[in-house]
C-alpha positions, 0 to 999 in steps of 0.5 A, spaced: 782 536 657 777 541 655 770 538 654 765 540 649 759 544 650 755 538 650 759 534 655 758 540 660 753 538 665 747 541 666 747 547 671 755 547 671 756 553 675 764 553 673 763 558 667 762 565 669 755 568 667 754 570 660 750 577 659 750 575 652 747 568 653 742 572 658 740 577 652 739 571 647 736 566 651 731 561 648 724 563 649 721 556 650 726 554 655 725 561 659 717 560 659 718 552 661 722 555 667 717 560 668 712 554 668 716 550 673 716 556 678 709 556 678 708 549 678 712 549 684 709 554 688 701 554 686 699 548 691 703 550 697 703 558 698 698 563 698 698 568 692 701 574 696 707 568 698 707 566 691 709 574 689 714 575 695 717 568 694 718 569 687 721 576 688 726 574 693 728 568 689 729 573 683 733 578 687 737 572 690 739 569 683 741 576 681 745 577 687 748 570 686 750 571 678 752 579 679 746 581 675 743 588 676 735 586 677 733 592 672 738 589 667 734 582 668 727 585 667 729 589 661 732 582 658 725 579 660 721 584 657 724 584 651 724 576 650 717 576 652 714 581 647 714 582 640 712 588 636 705 585 635 704 583 643 706 577 647 710 571 644 706 565 644 710 561 649 709 567 654 702 568 653 701 560 654 704 561 661 700 567 662 694 563 661 696 558 665 697 563 671 690 566 669 686 560 668 689 554 672 693 557 677 690 555 684 
Protein backbone atom coordinates (compact mmCIF):
# COMPACT_ATOMS: atom_id res chain seq x y z
CA UNK A 1 0.00 0.00 0.00
CA UNK A 2 1.37 3.39 -1.00
CA UNK A 3 0.08 6.06 1.38
CA UNK A 4 -1.22 9.28 -0.07
CA UNK A 5 0.73 12.42 0.66
CA UNK A 6 -1.60 13.46 3.48
CA UNK A 7 -1.15 10.06 5.17
CA UNK A 8 2.64 10.37 5.40
CA UNK A 9 3.60 11.29 8.95
CA UNK A 10 5.03 14.75 9.58
CA UNK A 11 8.80 14.66 9.44
CA UNK A 12 8.93 11.39 7.48
CA UNK A 13 12.54 10.90 6.45
CA UNK A 14 11.97 7.90 4.19
CA UNK A 15 11.67 10.12 1.11
CA UNK A 16 14.78 11.74 -0.39
CA UNK A 17 15.41 15.46 0.02
CA UNK A 18 13.65 17.32 -2.79
CA UNK A 19 15.48 20.44 -3.99
CA UNK A 20 12.43 21.58 -5.96
CA UNK A 21 10.37 21.50 -2.76
CA UNK A 22 13.13 23.45 -1.01
CA UNK A 23 13.04 26.12 -3.70
CA UNK A 24 9.24 26.28 -3.58
CA UNK A 25 8.78 26.12 0.20
CA UNK A 26 5.84 28.10 1.57
CA UNK A 27 7.08 31.38 3.07
CA UNK A 28 4.67 31.16 6.00
CA UNK A 29 5.93 27.69 7.02
CA UNK A 30 9.58 28.71 6.75
CA UNK A 31 8.98 31.90 8.74
CA UNK A 32 7.19 29.82 11.37
CA UNK A 33 10.19 27.49 11.57
CA UNK A 34 12.46 30.51 12.01
CA UNK A 35 10.27 31.83 14.86
CA UNK A 36 10.39 28.41 16.52
CA UNK A 37 14.18 28.45 16.45
CA UNK A 38 14.31 31.97 17.90
CA UNK A 39 11.88 31.01 20.66
CA UNK A 40 13.94 27.96 21.57
CA UNK A 41 17.20 29.91 21.76
CA UNK A 42 16.37 33.26 23.22
CA UNK A 43 16.07 32.57 26.93
CA UNK A 44 18.87 30.07 27.44
CA UNK A 45 21.84 31.33 25.46
CA UNK A 46 23.88 34.48 24.87
CA UNK A 47 23.62 36.23 21.51
CA UNK A 48 27.00 34.82 20.51
CA UNK A 49 25.89 31.29 21.41
CA UNK A 50 22.63 31.82 19.52
CA UNK A 51 24.46 32.78 16.33
CA UNK A 52 26.97 29.94 16.52
CA UNK A 53 24.40 27.37 17.61
CA UNK A 54 22.09 28.30 14.75
CA UNK A 55 24.99 28.17 12.28
CA UNK A 56 26.00 24.75 13.61
CA UNK A 57 22.47 23.39 13.18
CA UNK A 58 22.32 24.87 9.68
CA UNK A 59 25.56 23.17 8.64
CA UNK A 60 24.59 19.86 10.26
CA UNK A 61 21.20 19.86 8.48
CA UNK A 62 22.81 20.73 5.14
CA UNK A 63 25.25 17.86 5.58
CA UNK A 64 22.49 15.48 6.72
CA UNK A 65 20.33 16.19 3.67
CA UNK A 66 23.17 16.60 1.16
CA UNK A 67 22.49 20.26 0.44
CA UNK A 68 25.29 22.69 -0.29
CA UNK A 69 25.08 25.47 2.31
CA UNK A 70 25.33 28.14 -0.39
CA UNK A 71 22.34 26.59 -2.20
CA UNK A 72 20.30 26.76 1.00
CA UNK A 73 21.35 30.38 1.58
CA UNK A 74 20.39 31.32 -1.97
CA UNK A 75 17.00 29.60 -1.74
CA UNK A 76 16.36 31.30 1.61
CA UNK A 77 17.31 34.77 0.35
CA UNK A 78 15.06 34.28 -2.68
CA UNK A 79 12.19 33.17 -0.44
CA UNK A 80 12.63 35.98 2.08
CA UNK A 81 12.76 38.82 -0.43
CA UNK A 82 10.68 40.22 -3.25
CA UNK A 83 11.58 42.93 -5.74
CA UNK A 84 10.11 45.49 -3.32
CA UNK A 85 11.83 44.23 -0.18
CA UNK A 86 11.44 41.65 2.55
CA UNK A 87 8.28 39.52 2.57
CA UNK A 88 5.87 40.37 5.37
CA UNK A 89 6.36 36.96 7.00
CA UNK A 90 10.09 37.52 7.35
CA UNK A 91 9.73 41.17 8.28
CA UNK A 92 7.69 39.91 11.23
CA UNK A 93 10.48 37.48 12.16
CA UNK A 94 13.06 40.26 11.85
CA UNK A 95 10.93 42.59 14.01
CA UNK A 96 10.59 39.88 16.63
CA UNK A 97 14.35 39.38 16.67
CA UNK A 98 14.96 43.15 16.80
CA UNK A 99 12.41 44.18 19.41
CA UNK A 100 11.34 41.15 21.45
CA UNK A 101 14.27 38.79 21.56
CA UNK A 102 16.20 38.73 24.81
